[in-house]
gemmi code that builds the backbone of each chain (N, CA, C; Angstrom):
import gemmi

chains = {
    "A": [
        ("MET", (0.844, -1.200, 0.000), (0.000, 0.000, 0.000), (0.877, 1.246, 0.000)),
        ("ALA", (0.472, 2.221, -0.773), (1.248, 3.463, -0.861), (1.214, 4.196, 0.481)),
        ("ALA", (2.339, 4.812, 0.815), (2.393, 5.624, 2.035), (1.461, 6.823, 1.877)),
        ("GLN", (0.808, 7.201, 2.952), (-0.103, 8.343, 2.928), (0.675, 9.641, 3.157)),
        ("PRO", (0.316, 10.714, 2.422), (1.039, 11.983, 2.561), (1.231, 12.422, 4.019)),
        ("ARG", (0.169, 12.305, 4.829), (0.310, 12.783, 6.217), (1.377, 11.989, 6.961)),
        ("ASP", (1.401, 10.662, 6.757), (2.404, 9.826, 7.427), (3.808, 10.166, 6.942)),
        ("VAL", (3.932, 10.417, 5.642), (5.255, 10.748, 5.086), (5.751, 12.074, 5.663)),
        ("VAL", (4.850, 13.036, 5.763), (5.233, 14.336, 6.322), (5.693, 14.180, 7.769)),
        ("GLU", (4.955, 13.412, 8.536), (5.335, 13.220, 9.950), (6.679, 12.519, 10.055)),
        ("GLN", (6.882, 11.542, 9.186), (8.150, 10.827, 9.181), (9.287, 11.758, 8.746)),
        ("TYR", (9.011, 12.599, 7.765), (10.004, 13.563, 7.288), (10.492, 14.459, 8.424)),
        ("VAL", (9.548, 15.044, 9.148), (9.926, 15.979, 10.220), (10.702, 15.250, 11.317)),
        ("LYS", (10.312, 14.013, 11.582), (11.029, 13.206, 12.588), (12.456, 12.908, 12.108)),
        ("LEU", (12.583, 12.501, 10.849), (13.889, 12.106, 10.312), (14.836, 13.291, 10.150)),
        ("VAL", (14.299, 14.486, 9.923), (15.162, 15.672, 9.845), (15.889, 15.860, 11.184)),
        ("ALA", (15.251, 15.422, 12.266), (15.887, 15.496, 13.582), (16.852, 14.332, 13.815)),
        ("THR", (16.463, 13.146, 13.406), (17.205, 11.955, 13.819), (18.139, 11.392, 12.754)),
        ("GLY", (17.840, 11.700, 11.475), (18.540, 11.000, 10.403), (18.127, 9.540, 10.434)),
        ("PRO", (18.847, 8.609, 9.792), (19.982, 8.918, 8.923), (19.562, 9.591, 7.613)),
        ("THR", (20.515, 10.290, 7.019), (20.279, 11.041, 5.784), (19.639, 10.172, 4.699)),
        ("ASP", (20.127, 8.936, 4.597), (19.592, 8.048, 3.551), (18.085, 7.831, 3.705)),
        ("ASP", (17.637, 7.791, 4.956), (16.202, 7.571, 5.173), (15.391, 8.799, 4.766)),
        ("ILE", (15.968, 9.990, 4.951), (15.281, 11.209, 4.499), (15.192, 11.181, 2.972)),
        ("VAL", (16.327, 10.912, 2.334), (16.377, 10.908, 0.862), (15.416, 9.859, 0.289)),
        ("ALA", (15.265, 8.751, 1.002), (14.400, 7.668, 0.517), (12.920, 8.062, 0.501)),
        ("LEU", (12.573, 9.138, 1.181), (11.180, 9.620, 1.127), (10.890, 10.279, -0.217)),
        ("TYR", (11.947, 10.646, -0.943), (11.807, 11.326, -2.228), (11.820, 10.343, -3.398)),
        ("ALA", (11.033, 10.653, -4.428), (11.092, 9.904, -5.682), (12.449, 10.158, -6.352)),
        ("ASP", (12.852, 9.269, -7.248), (14.186, 9.334, -7.865), (14.472, 10.687, -8.513)),
        ("ASN", (13.489, 11.222, -9.222), (13.718, 12.478, -9.943), (13.061, 13.675, -9.259)),
        ("ALA", (12.901, 13.575, -7.957), (12.235, 14.639, -7.199), (13.017, 15.943, -7.276)),
        ("THR", (12.314, 17.040, -7.060), (12.947, 18.359, -7.017), (12.764, 18.978, -5.634)),
        ("VAL", (13.784, 19.711, -5.203), (13.736, 20.423, -3.925), (14.202, 21.855, -4.151)),
        ("GLU", (13.414, 22.792, -3.678), (13.733, 24.227, -3.777), (13.676, 24.774, -2.354)),
        ("ASP", (14.845, 24.930, -1.744), (14.889, 25.265, -0.315), (15.968, 26.294, -0.067)),
        ("PRO", (15.607, 27.593, 0.157), (14.242, 28.100, 0.156), (13.707, 28.316, -1.257)),
        ("ILE", (12.394, 28.517, -1.358), (11.776, 28.783, -2.645), (12.432, 30.015, -3.266)),
        ("GLY", (12.732, 29.931, -4.551), (13.436, 31.020, -5.234), (14.910, 30.706, -5.418)),
        ("SER", (15.433, 29.727, -4.681), (16.835, 29.343, -4.846), (16.936, 28.273, -5.936)),
        ("GLU", (18.150, 27.861, -6.232), (18.343, 26.877, -7.301), (17.639, 25.565, -6.957)),
        ("VAL", (17.007, 24.977, -7.954), (16.272, 23.724, -7.741), (17.251, 22.550, -7.760)),
        ("ARG", (17.164, 21.707, -6.740), (17.938, 20.461, -6.709), (17.089, 19.352, -7.313)),
        ("THR", (17.667, 18.581, -8.216), (16.915, 17.503, -8.862), (17.624, 16.177, -8.656)),
        ("GLY", (16.901, 15.205, -8.139), (17.435, 13.849, -7.985), (18.063, 13.622, -6.630)),
        ("HIS", (18.217, 12.345, -6.288), (18.671, 11.945, -4.948), (20.029, 12.508, -4.550)),
        ("ALA", (20.980, 12.542, -5.493), (22.333, 12.980, -5.129), (22.328, 14.451, -4.702)),
        ("ALA", (21.623, 15.265, -5.483), (21.572, 16.706, -5.172), (20.762, 16.959, -3.897)),
        ("ILE", (19.718, 16.190, -3.713), (18.886, 16.351, -2.513), (19.654, 15.892, -1.280)),
        ("ARG", (20.447, 14.835, -1.465), (21.212, 14.295, -0.342), (22.149, 15.339, 0.268)),
        ("GLU", (22.777, 16.149, -0.608), (23.700, 17.199, -0.137), (23.052, 18.113, 0.890)),
        ("LEU", (21.779, 18.443, 0.621), (21.062, 19.376, 1.501), (20.959, 18.819, 2.911)),
        ("TYR", (20.556, 17.566, 3.010), (20.310, 16.969, 4.324), (21.594, 16.467, 4.978)),
        ("ALA", (22.613, 16.153, 4.163), (23.884, 15.672, 4.720), (24.526, 16.740, 5.606)),
        ("ALA", (24.221, 18.016, 5.308), (24.770, 19.113, 6.130), (24.331, 18.984, 7.582)),
        ("LEU", (23.206, 18.348, 7.799), (22.699, 18.179, 9.163), (23.528, 17.182, 9.979)),
        ("GLU", (24.287, 16.351, 9.277), (25.068, 15.325, 9.992), (26.169, 15.947, 10.843)),
        ("ASN", (26.534, 17.184, 10.518), (27.646, 17.837, 11.212), (27.270, 18.506, 12.526)),
        ("VAL", (26.000, 18.645, 12.785), (25.602, 19.336, 14.015), (25.504, 18.330, 15.147)),
        ("ALA", (25.830, 18.802, 16.346), (25.883, 17.904, 17.498), (24.476, 17.509, 17.946)),
        ("GLU", (23.599, 18.486, 17.967), (22.238, 18.248, 18.451), (21.262, 18.778, 17.435)),
        ("ARG", (20.204, 18.053, 17.183), (19.151, 18.574, 16.341), (17.801, 18.049, 16.808)),
        ("ASN", (16.839, 18.930, 16.790), (15.493, 18.577, 17.205), (14.503, 19.248, 16.274)),
        ("THR", (13.371, 18.579, 16.081), (12.302, 19.192, 15.297), (11.007, 19.131, 16.087)),
        ("GLU", (10.162, 20.096, 15.813), (8.818, 20.098, 16.391), (7.830, 20.359, 15.254)),
        ("LEU", (6.869, 19.470, 15.126), (5.833, 19.600, 14.093), (4.719, 20.494, 14.625)),
        ("HIS", (4.383, 21.540, 13.867), (3.307, 22.428, 14.303), (1.982, 22.039, 13.669)),
        ("THR", (1.936, 22.012, 12.344), (0.671, 21.657, 11.708), (0.927, 21.095, 10.316)),
        ("VAL", (0.071, 20.171, 9.914), (0.135, 19.573, 8.578), (-1.221, 19.754, 7.915)),
        ("LYS", (-1.231, 20.213, 6.683), (-2.451, 20.296, 5.884), (-2.280, 19.341, 4.719)),
        ("VAL", (-3.258, 18.493, 4.486), (-3.192, 17.550, 3.378), (-4.392, 17.751, 2.466)),
        ("ALA", (-4.120, 17.926, 1.183), (-5.168, 18.033, 0.162), (-4.787, 17.079, -0.962)),
        ("GLY", (-5.368, 15.883, -0.931), (-5.044, 14.888, -1.962), (-3.572, 14.564, -1.959)),
        ("LYS", (-2.902, 14.810, -3.077), (-1.482, 14.478, -3.197), (-0.584, 15.668, -2.866)),
        ("HIS", (-1.153, 16.640, -2.158), (-0.402, 17.822, -1.765), (-0.439, 17.974, -0.253)),
        ("ALA", (0.664, 18.470, 0.299), (0.693, 18.733, 1.733), (1.500, 19.987, 2.017)),
        ("ALA", (1.136, 20.668, 3.100), (1.915, 21.793, 3.621), (2.178, 21.502, 5.086)),
        ("VAL", (3.391, 21.754, 5.523), (3.751, 21.467, 6.912), (4.524, 22.637, 7.503)),
        ("SER", (4.129, 23.005, 8.696), (4.821, 24.037, 9.468), (5.562, 23.334, 10.596)),
        ("PHE", (6.875, 23.559, 10.684), (7.645, 22.914, 11.760), (8.853, 23.773, 12.114)),
        ("THR", (9.498, 23.409, 13.203), (10.700, 24.123, 13.634), (11.846, 23.128, 13.785)),
        ("LEU", (12.993, 23.526, 13.261), (14.226, 22.744, 13.407), (15.204, 23.542, 14.256)),
        ("VAL", (15.699, 22.919, 15.318), (16.721, 23.557, 16.155), (17.983, 22.721, 16.076)),
        ("THR", (19.096, 23.364, 15.711), (20.383, 22.649, 15.692), (21.375, 23.362, 16.593)),
        ("GLU", (22.257, 22.570, 17.203), (23.312, 23.163, 18.030), (24.653, 22.644, 17.545)),
        ("PHE", (25.571, 23.582, 17.376), (26.915, 23.244, 16.902), (27.865, 24.132, 17.691)),
        ("GLY", (28.687, 23.527, 18.547), (29.500, 24.335, 19.449), (28.554, 25.125, 20.331)),
        ("ASP", (28.775, 26.431, 20.418), (27.879, 27.246, 21.251), (26.868, 28.004, 20.392)),
        ("GLN", (26.693, 27.566, 19.148), (25.748, 28.219, 18.244), (24.460, 27.424, 18.152)),
        ("ARG", (23.381, 28.086, 18.437), (22.077, 27.455, 18.238), (21.380, 28.136, 17.071)),
        ("MET", (20.893, 27.325, 16.126), (20.142, 27.832, 14.994), (18.708, 27.319, 15.071)),
        ("THR", (17.768, 28.240, 14.946), (16.358, 27.857, 14.944), (15.750, 28.283, 13.617)),
        ("LEU", (15.263, 27.305, 12.865), (14.667, 27.563, 11.545), (13.221, 27.093, 11.571)),
        ("SER", (12.297, 27.982, 11.197), (10.863, 27.653, 11.220), (10.258, 27.867, 9.841)),
        ("PRO", (10.325, 26.849, 9.000), (9.783, 26.977, 7.644), (8.358, 26.433, 7.535)),
        ("ILE", (7.734, 26.755, 6.415), (6.586, 25.985, 5.939), (7.040, 25.310, 4.646)),
        ("ASP", (6.979, 23.991, 4.620), (7.351, 23.239, 3.426), (6.075, 22.774, 2.731)),
        ("ILE", (6.065, 22.893, 1.408), (4.973, 22.279, 0.663), (5.536, 21.111, -0.131)),
        ("MET", (4.739, 20.070, -0.241), (5.192, 18.842, -0.896), (4.103, 18.322, -1.816)),
        ("GLU", (4.575, 17.695, -2.906), (3.659, 16.996, -3.802), (4.120, 15.543, -3.857)),
        ("PHE", (3.147, 14.631, -3.890), (3.450, 13.203, -3.807), (3.048, 12.479, -5.078)),
        ("ASP", (3.741, 11.350, -5.359), (3.313, 10.500, -6.472), (2.387, 9.403, -5.949)),
        ("ASP", (1.974, 8.530, -6.836), (1.013, 7.494, -6.450), (1.581, 6.522, -5.422)),
        ("ALA", (2.890, 6.422, -5.372), (3.518, 5.509, -4.417), (3.711, 6.174, -3.050)),
        ("GLY", (3.365, 7.459, -2.956), (3.525, 8.170, -1.692), (4.909, 8.768, -1.516)),
        ("LYS", (5.701, 8.777, -2.593), (7.022, 9.419, -2.536), (6.864, 10.920, -2.819)),
        ("ILE", (7.734, 11.713, -2.229), (7.727, 13.158, -2.482), (8.340, 13.411, -3.867)),
        ("VAL", (7.599, 14.096, -4.740), (8.151, 14.410, -6.069), (8.620, 15.867, -6.148)),
        ("ALA", (8.111, 16.707, -5.269), (8.541, 18.111, -5.262), (8.360, 18.676, -3.868)),
        ("MET", (9.373, 19.386, -3.405), (9.293, 20.073, -2.118), (9.784, 21.508, -2.320)),
        ("LYS", (9.036, 22.451, -1.746), (9.467, 23.848, -1.749), (9.357, 24.366, -0.326)),
        ("ALA", (10.423, 24.980, 0.157), (10.459, 25.464, 1.535), (10.288, 26.977, 1.566)),
        ("TYR", (9.318, 27.419, 2.330), (9.040, 28.851, 2.501), (9.651, 29.321, 3.814)),
        ("TRP", (10.705, 30.071, 3.727), (11.276, 30.714, 4.905), (12.204, 31.836, 4.444)),
        ("GLY", (12.315, 32.842, 5.260), (13.180, 33.973, 4.969), (14.009, 34.320, 6.186)),
        ("PRO", (14.733, 35.419, 6.116), (15.614, 35.818, 7.218), (14.880, 35.877, 8.566)),
        ("ASP", (13.605, 36.264, 8.549), (12.855, 36.381, 9.803), (12.597, 35.026, 10.459)),
        ("ASP", (12.754, 33.961, 9.687), (12.424, 32.629, 10.194), (13.662, 31.834, 10.609)),
        ("LEU", (14.808, 32.506, 10.586), (16.082, 31.856, 10.927), (16.746, 32.668, 12.029)),
        ("VAL", (16.883, 32.073, 13.201), (17.477, 32.764, 14.338), (18.766, 32.055, 14.743)),
        ("MET", (19.876, 32.833, 14.792), (21.151, 32.293, 15.258), (21.426, 32.920, 16.611)),
        ("GLU", (21.849, 32.109, 17.576), (22.148, 32.680, 18.895), (23.183, 31.815, 19.611)),
        ("GLN", (23.785, 32.398, 20.632), (24.705, 31.646, 21.488), (23.869, 30.772, 22.412)),
        ("SER", (24.210, 29.508, 22.484), (23.413, 28.624, 23.353), (24.092, 28.468, 24.715)),
    ],
    "B": [
        ("MET", (5.577, 53.117, -4.066), (6.369, 51.954, -3.646), (5.493, 50.716, -3.671)),
        ("ALA", (6.025, 49.620, -4.129), (5.257, 48.368, -4.199), (4.936, 47.871, -2.799)),
        ("ALA", (3.755, 47.294, -2.662), (3.377, 46.691, -1.388), (4.291, 45.508, -1.094)),
        ("GLN", (4.631, 45.335, 0.164), (5.492, 44.231, 0.559), (4.659, 42.978, 0.802)),
        ("PRO", (5.173, 41.808, 0.374), (4.425, 40.569, 0.544), (3.860, 40.371, 1.956)),
        ("ARG", (4.663, 40.642, 2.970), (4.169, 40.400, 4.338), (2.962, 41.292, 4.655)),
        ("ASP", (3.038, 42.549, 4.219), (1.911, 43.469, 4.463), (0.669, 43.019, 3.705)),
        ("VAL", (0.865, 42.564, 2.477), (-0.277, 42.110, 1.666), (-0.926, 40.889, 2.318)),
        ("VAL", (-0.097, 39.983, 2.800), (-0.639, 38.776, 3.453), (-1.453, 39.166, 4.690)),
        ("GLU", (-0.912, 40.072, 5.492), (-1.633, 40.487, 6.705), (-2.952, 41.165, 6.347)),
        ("GLN", (-2.902, 41.987, 5.299), (-4.118, 42.666, 4.855), (-5.121, 41.640, 4.322)),
        ("TYR", (-4.624, 40.675, 3.598), (-5.482, 39.619, 3.048), (-6.261, 38.913, 4.165)),
        ("VAL", (-5.538, 38.468, 5.175), (-6.198, 37.716, 6.263), (-7.202, 38.614, 6.990)),
        ("LYS", (-6.884, 39.881, 7.134), (-7.814, 40.822, 7.769), (-9.064, 41.010, 6.900)),
        ("LEU", (-8.852, 41.212, 5.604), (-9.983, 41.480, 4.696), (-10.880, 40.253, 4.502)),
        ("VAL", (-10.327, 39.064, 4.620), (-11.169, 37.864, 4.525), (-12.210, 37.888, 5.652)),
        ("ALA", (-11.851, 38.501, 6.770), (-12.816, 38.636, 7.878), (-13.770, 39.805, 7.653)),
        ("THR", (-13.262, 40.910, 7.159), (-14.058, 42.148, 7.167), (-14.675, 42.510, 5.822)),
        ("GLY", (-14.100, 41.980, 4.717), (-14.474, 42.499, 3.409), (-14.046, 43.953, 3.309)),
        ("PRO", (-14.564, 44.742, 2.355), (-15.452, 44.260, 1.300), (-14.729, 43.372, 0.265)),
        ("THR", (-15.526, 42.578, -0.422), (-14.995, 41.630, -1.410), (-14.085, 42.314, -2.427)),
        ("ASP", (-14.497, 43.506, -2.865), (-13.691, 44.215, -3.878), (-12.269, 44.500, -3.394)),
        ("ASP", (-12.144, 44.741, -2.089), (-10.809, 45.021, -1.555), (-9.947, 43.765, -1.529)),
        ("ILE", (-10.583, 42.620, -1.295), (-9.832, 41.352, -1.357), (-9.363, 41.116, -2.792)),
        ("VAL", (-10.288, 41.263, -3.725), (-9.974, 41.013, -5.146), (-8.872, 41.962, -5.624)),
        ("ALA", (-8.885, 43.174, -5.097), (-7.901, 44.177, -5.513), (-6.473, 43.822, -5.097)),
        ("LEU", (-6.334, 42.880, -4.178), (-4.986, 42.433, -3.799), (-4.369, 41.560, -4.894)),
        ("TYR", (-5.222, 41.055, -5.790), (-4.768, 40.172, -6.865), (-4.461, 40.955, -8.137)),
        ("ALA", (-3.460, 40.498, -8.878), (-3.183, 41.022, -10.218), (-4.332, 40.619, -11.149)),
        ("ASP", (-4.484, 41.334, -12.242), (-5.622, 41.120, -13.154), (-5.770, 39.675, -13.619)),
        ("ASN", (-4.661, 39.057, -13.966), (-4.729, 37.692, -14.497), (-4.267, 36.647, -13.489)),
        ("ALA", (-4.453, 36.972, -12.220), (-4.017, 36.058, -11.157), (-4.790, 34.746, -11.218)),
        ("THR", (-4.182, 33.718, -10.632), (-4.832, 32.412, -10.525), (-5.014, 32.040, -9.053)),
        ("VAL", (-6.127, 31.370, -8.788), (-6.417, 30.893, -7.430), (-6.837, 29.423, -7.519)),
        ("GLU", (-6.199, 28.596, -6.705), (-6.505, 27.164, -6.653), (-6.817, 26.862, -5.185)),
        ("ASP", (-8.117, 26.789, -4.863), (-8.538, 26.702, -3.458), (-9.672, 25.700, -3.328)),
        ("PRO", (-9.408, 24.471, -2.834), (-8.102, 23.991, -2.386), (-7.231, 23.542, -3.557)),
        ("ILE", (-5.939, 23.374, -3.285), (-5.026, 22.900, -4.313), (-5.533, 21.560, -4.857)),
        ("GLY", (-5.499, 21.410, -6.175), (-6.032, 20.217, -6.824), (-7.411, 20.454, -7.424)),
        ("SER", (-8.067, 21.543, -7.000), (-9.375, 21.875, -7.578), (-9.171, 22.740, -8.821)),
        ("GLU", (-10.267, 23.070, -9.480), (-10.171, 23.844, -10.711), (-9.539, 25.211, -10.440)),
        ("VAL", (-8.672, 25.638, -11.326), (-7.988, 26.920, -11.156), (-8.898, 28.056, -11.605)),
        ("ARG", (-9.055, 29.065, -10.773), (-9.780, 30.288, -11.139), (-8.771, 31.292, -11.683)),
        ("THR", (-9.087, 31.892, -12.817), (-8.177, 32.857, -13.427), (-8.890, 34.183, -13.632)),
        ("GLY", (-8.299, 35.254, -13.123), (-8.834, 36.596, -13.332), (-9.779, 37.036, -12.231)),
        ("HIS", (-9.987, 38.355, -12.169), (-10.748, 38.963, -11.078), (-12.177, 38.439, -10.947)),
        ("ALA", (-12.865, 38.239, -12.085), (-14.274, 37.825, -12.000), (-14.401, 36.455, -11.342)),
        ("ALA", (-13.555, 35.539, -11.763), (-13.608, 34.180, -11.207), (-13.164, 34.160, -9.749)),
        ("ILE", (-12.169, 34.964, -9.443), (-11.663, 35.026, -8.071), (-12.711, 35.673, -7.162)),
        ("ARG", (-13.424, 36.661, -7.699), (-14.434, 37.369, -6.930), (-15.521, 36.416, -6.403)),
        ("GLU", (-15.916, 35.470, -7.263), (-16.948, 34.490, -6.864), (-16.592, 33.777, -5.566)),
        ("LEU", (-15.330, 33.423, -5.460), (-14.872, 32.672, -4.285), (-15.099, 33.474, -3.007)),
        ("TYR", (-14.708, 34.728, -3.026), (-14.788, 35.541, -1.811), (-16.186, 36.126, -1.594)),
        ("ALA", (-16.953, 36.271, -2.676), (-18.313, 36.812, -2.540), (-19.177, 35.891, -1.682)),
        ("ALA", (-18.848, 34.592, -1.682), (-19.604, 33.640, -0.859), (-19.542, 34.025, 0.622)),
        ("LEU", (-18.488, 34.707, 0.989), (-18.335, 35.121, 2.397), (-19.325, 36.211, 2.794)),
        ("GLU", (-19.870, 36.912, 1.793), (-20.793, 38.016, 2.108), (-22.084, 37.520, 2.740)),
        ("ASN", (-22.379, 36.236, 2.550), (-23.643, 35.684, 3.038), (-23.615, 35.262, 4.502)),
        ("VAL", (-22.440, 35.194, 5.084), (-22.393, 34.737, 6.471), (-22.560, 35.915, 7.412)),
        ("ALA", (-23.188, 35.642, 8.544), (-23.513, 36.720, 9.483), (-22.261, 37.221, 10.210)),
        ("GLU", (-21.452, 36.269, 10.623), (-20.246, 36.605, 11.386), (-19.064, 35.928, 10.745)),
        ("ARG", (-17.953, 36.644, 10.645), (-16.728, 35.994, 10.186), (-15.535, 36.619, 10.877)),
        ("ASN", (-14.625, 35.761, 11.268), (-13.416, 36.208, 11.938), (-12.230, 35.410, 11.419)),
        ("THR", (-11.067, 36.063, 11.407), (-9.844, 35.354, 11.036), (-8.785, 35.570, 12.100)),
        ("GLU", (-7.931, 34.571, 12.216), (-6.773, 34.704, 13.100), (-5.538, 34.280, 12.316)),
        ("LEU", (-4.562, 35.159, 12.290), (-3.305, 34.885, 11.588), (-2.374, 34.112, 12.528)),
        ("HIS", (-1.890, 32.956, 12.070), (-0.984, 32.181, 12.915), (0.481, 32.486, 12.580)),
        ("THR", (0.852, 32.292, 11.314), (2.246, 32.561, 10.974), (2.365, 32.889, 9.485)),
        ("VAL", (3.322, 33.747, 9.167), (3.612, 34.123, 7.778), (5.092, 33.857, 7.510)),
        ("LYS", (5.386, 33.186, 6.411), (6.770, 33.003, 5.975), (6.935, 33.739, 4.662)),
        ("VAL", (7.961, 34.566, 4.554), (8.190, 35.310, 3.319), (9.579, 34.982, 2.789)),
        ("ALA", (9.630, 34.593, 1.515), (10.904, 34.336, 0.832), (10.834, 35.075, -0.489)),
        ("GLY", (11.396, 36.279, -0.521), (11.370, 37.063, -1.755), (9.945, 37.362, -2.173)),
        ("LYS", (9.583, 36.930, -3.372), (8.241, 37.195, -3.902), (7.268, 36.056, -3.607)),
        ("HIS", (7.625, 35.239, -2.625), (6.771, 34.112, -2.245), (6.417, 34.215, -0.763)),
        ("ALA", (5.208, 33.799, -0.425), (4.815, 33.784, 0.982), (3.936, 32.573, 1.247)),
        ("ALA", (3.996, 32.092, 2.482), (3.092, 31.049, 2.963), (2.479, 31.577, 4.253)),
        ("VAL", (1.187, 31.380, 4.410), (0.500, 31.895, 5.599), (-0.418, 30.822, 6.161)),
        ("SER", (-0.353, 30.661, 7.463), (-1.247, 29.762, 8.188), (-2.236, 30.621, 8.958)),
        ("PHE", (-3.526, 30.391, 8.750), (-4.527, 31.185, 9.465), (-5.799, 30.370, 9.647)),
        ("THR", (-6.698, 30.895, 10.462), (-7.987, 30.252, 10.695), (-9.105, 31.229, 10.375)),
        ("LEU", (-10.111, 30.737, 9.661), (-11.322, 31.507, 9.340), (-12.500, 30.842, 10.036)),
        ("VAL", (-13.228, 31.612, 10.830), (-14.446, 31.109, 11.471), (-15.625, 31.895, 10.930)),
        ("THR", (-16.628, 31.185, 10.421), (-17.838, 31.864, 9.945), (-19.044, 31.291, 10.693)),
        ("GLU", (-20.054, 32.148, 10.906), (-21.297, 31.685, 11.530), (-22.447, 32.078, 10.627)),
        ("PHE", (-23.327, 31.116, 10.411), (-24.498, 31.342, 9.560), (-25.635, 30.570, 10.208)),
        ("GLY", (-26.629, 31.294, 10.702), (-27.667, 30.622, 11.496), (-26.997, 30.008, 12.713)),
        ("ASP", (-27.266, 28.734, 12.963), (-26.623, 28.091, 14.114), (-25.444, 27.218, 13.689)),
        ("GLN", (-24.934, 27.469, 12.483), (-23.806, 26.691, 11.968), (-22.514, 27.480, 12.070)),
        ("ARG", (-21.558, 26.879, 12.730), (-20.230, 27.502, 12.759), (-19.269, 26.645, 11.919)),
        ("MET", (-18.548, 27.315, 11.037), (-17.551, 26.636, 10.213), (-16.169, 27.176, 10.558)),
        ("THR", (-15.244, 26.270, 10.823), (-13.863, 26.663, 11.115), (-12.947, 26.034, 10.073)),
        ("LEU", (-12.268, 26.878, 9.323), (-11.367, 26.422, 8.264), (-9.961, 26.922, 8.583)),
        ("SER", (-9.007, 25.996, 8.596), (-7.620, 26.360, 8.927), (-6.681, 25.936, 7.805)),
        ("PRO", (-6.517, 26.793, 6.807), (-5.651, 26.455, 5.677), (-4.224, 26.998, 5.852)),
        ("ILE", (-3.358, 26.496, 4.995), (-2.106, 27.204, 4.705), (-2.210, 27.646, 3.256)),
        ("ASP", (-2.121, 28.938, 3.017), (-2.159, 29.473, 1.660), (-0.741, 29.829, 1.233)),
        ("ILE", (-0.398, 29.502, 0.000), (0.864, 30.002, -0.542), (0.541, 31.004, -1.640)),
        ("MET", (1.364, 32.028, -1.704), (1.121, 33.120, -2.648), (2.418, 33.498, -3.348)),
        ("GLU", (2.253, 33.924, -4.613), (3.378, 34.484, -5.359), (2.984, 35.904, -5.753)),
        ("PHE", (3.938, 36.821, -5.720), (3.670, 38.232, -5.945), (4.387, 38.747, -7.185)),
        ("ASP", (3.816, 39.792, -7.794), (4.518, 40.455, -8.895), (5.304, 41.653, -8.345)),
        ("ASP", (5.959, 42.361, -9.240), (6.805, 43.468, -8.809), (6.021, 44.587, -8.131)),
        ("ALA", (4.727, 44.680, -8.423), (3.891, 45.720, -7.817), (3.346, 45.292, -6.456)),
        ("GLY", (3.641, 44.057, -6.064), (3.143, 43.575, -4.780), (1.744, 42.974, -4.862)),
        ("LYS", (1.264, 42.759, -6.088), (-0.036, 42.099, -6.267), (0.166, 40.579, -6.240)),
        ("ILE", (-0.854, 39.876, -5.771), (-0.799, 38.414, -5.764), (-1.057, 37.912, -7.189)),
        ("VAL", (-0.136, 37.123, -7.732), (-0.342, 36.566, -9.076), (-0.808, 35.115, -9.023)),
        ("ALA", (-0.548, 34.446, -7.911), (-0.998, 33.055, -7.768), (-1.196, 32.728, -6.305)),
        ("MET", (-2.304, 32.086, -6.009), (-2.572, 31.614, -4.644), (-3.014, 30.168, -4.719)),
        ("LYS", (-2.469, 29.352, -3.835), (-2.913, 27.966, -3.708), (-3.182, 27.698, -2.233)),
        ("ALA", (-4.345, 27.150, -1.939), (-4.736, 26.907, -0.551), (-4.610, 25.421, -0.228)),
        ("TYR", (-3.865, 25.140, 0.828), (-3.680, 23.763, 1.290), (-4.609, 23.512, 2.464)),
        ("TRP", (-5.636, 22.732, 2.244), (-6.493, 22.274, 3.335), (-7.285, 21.074, 2.845)),
        ("GLY", (-7.655, 20.237, 3.764), (-8.447, 19.057, 3.442), (-9.545, 18.897, 4.468)),
        ("PRO", (-10.256, 17.776, 4.401), (-11.385, 17.547, 5.307), (-11.020, 17.736, 6.780)),
        ("ASP", (-9.801, 17.365, 7.151), (-9.401, 17.484, 8.557), (-9.275, 18.938, 9.017)),
        ("ASP", (-9.215, 19.848, 8.066), (-8.989, 21.263, 8.398), (-10.265, 22.088, 8.346)),
        ("LEU", (-11.397, 21.406, 8.153), (-12.699, 22.068, 8.039), (-13.639, 21.451, 9.064)),
        ("VAL", (-14.047, 22.232, 10.046), (-14.927, 21.721, 11.104), (-16.266, 22.450, 11.037)),
        ("MET", (-17.349, 21.693, 10.936), (-18.690, 22.266, 10.968), (-19.330, 21.865, 12.288)),
        ("GLU", (-19.937, 22.830, 12.973), (-20.582, 22.476, 14.252), (-21.746, 23.409, 14.529)),
        ("GLN", (-22.613, 22.996, 15.430), (-23.714, 23.847, 15.883), (-23.123, 24.870, 16.839)),
        ("SER", (-23.483, 26.125, 16.638), (-22.931, 27.156, 17.531), (-23.949, 27.541, 18.588)),
    ],
}
model = gemmi.Model(1)
for chain_id, residues in chains.items():
    chain = gemmi.Chain(chain_id)
    for i, (resn, *xyz) in enumerate(residues, 1):
        res = gemmi.Residue()
        res.name, res.seqid = resn, gemmi.SeqId(i, " ")
        for name, pos in zip(("N", "CA", "C"), xyz):
            atom = gemmi.Atom()
            atom.name, atom.element = name, gemmi.Element(name[0])
            atom.pos, atom.b_iso = gemmi.Position(*pos), 0.0
            res.add_atom(atom)
        chain.add_residue(res)
    model.add_chain(chain)
structure = gemmi.Structure()
structure.add_model(model)
structure.setup_entities()
């Protein structure tokens, strides 16, 4: 049975905190596109998408909190917060991601909505 | 000076509660598209978009609450709640809308993310 968009979104937000990177990438279809943030260069395919999430492997601590998920058929929007700590730097990013799914429940397109106001860097 | 996306979004959520309909429609560019909810038929242009918001004129009470706005350049995502009362029926709709803006700060495209779980009908 195909994975349901809501379950995939919940798993996505969980995996962004825990990894492993391969499991995050596996939520995406082979030729999926990622635009994070929206307006930046589009990443296409697993290798390019992997680079984005592999950066998370370098932080000592990471946590996510899911705020809300909206699902409309094969489309979803999710609001969540990612907190990472590296040395004495804490970064808090609160995006809204929109996703489109294929029939198998894989993500075929993701666009992340966030700007400077949604990214806070501070000494932890 | 062109209207800023964040200001337009805030005005949009306010006007959805207060009207008038013409002021909501005026936030859109002439050939704007609206897909509400995403996956439904696309409305193109002021006349078609007007129909969507004119339906709000029939409810006795309407209120909106803005939860969060994300702005990335000419793109924005907004999470808000609309409550309408008509007779003894209260409807609560909590979408995430994504919007794209033109250089003048007009909305050129809006897509609303919500499904059955985000629409509550109850006796008030």
